[in-house]
N, C-alpha and C positions, 0 to 999 in steps of 0.2 A: 314742591321742587314746579321749575319754573316751564313751561310752554309755549305753543307756538300753536296758534290754534288752527286747523285744519276741518272743520265738523260743518255738517247743513244745515243741522237743525237746533240751536244753537238758543236757548233764551236769551235774552241779554236783562238784566237786572241793572237799573243808575243807585247810583248813593242817595240821588232826590227821593229813589220809591221806595226807602227802605226808612226816613225822617219822614212818609207818610205818617198821618193823622188815625195810626188802626191804634189796638188795642198795644198792649206794652207784654215786655218778652218775649217768652216761648208763643203766650197766641198773637204775638206782630208778625212771628219768625209765619206764623201756621195759616195766619189770614193771607200774607205777601203768598203763602208758595199755591193755597187754595185761588186766591183772586187769578194766578198766572196760569195753576196749571199743573203745577209739578207736581211730577208721580217718581216713582221709583224705575229708573231710567233716563229721568230727563239730562239734556247741559244747557246747562244754566252758565252767564257768564253775569260776575257781581265787579260791577265797574266803578272802581272808586273805593274797592273793597277793604280797607280803612284798617284798622285791626280783625275784621274778616267776621266780626257781631253774624252777619248775613249770611257770607259763604258757609261759618260751621254749624249754621240753621239747615238750611240746603242741603250742604253734604248726605246729614240724617237723613231729611225726604227724599232724596236721588238715592241712596243708596249704593252700595258697590257698584254695579252693573252701570249708574249714572258721575260725571263729570263737571265740578266747579270752576270755574277761570277765575281767578280772585285775580284782578289788574287793578294796576296805581300807580302811581307815579312817583311813590315814595320808599327806596330801598328799602328803607328804614320798616313802613307797614308790612313790608310783604315779606320781611327776614319773621315779623311778628307768626304772620301767619304762618311761613314757610314752620318754622320752628316747634309752631304748637302743633301742626296739622306732624308733624314726624313725631312727637314728645308722646302725639297719644293716638299715634300709629293710623292716623286716618292718610288713605290711600286714592283720595277721589278729589283730592284742592289741589290743583294746580295753577302755580302764582305768575302771573302774567307781569312785565313789565312795561308800562304804557308811558307818552310826553302827554301834557294837558294838551296835547290838540287833536290827538289821535290814540284809540282806546289798542294799538297794534291786531286786532282783530280784524278779520277778513270780513268785509262788506257787507256782501250777498253769502255771508258762514250765516245767518239762521235770524228769527224772527224779531223785529224791535217790536219793544214793548215797553 
């Protein structure tokens, strides 16, 4: 589902963080979550989400009471994320179309990590 962000405690992730030299696979997602202090109910933005590798891992951690805003400049990738979320009945991932110069997230919407 497409979304506009108006939340005061969003934790921002970047594509560069997802590529950080942590462990692989599930351990990598868990390590990123631990480093950021993500927990049930967190609201997180995956900036440059691509096909959503990190978005789907964060979705499980933040749970039904949390939100994941998956942002990307590519309509193709946002559709992949949206279609997968719908297919897997995941309700806490919201896609946000960005442009290369801005994320379309309000600058004061949260803490930048």
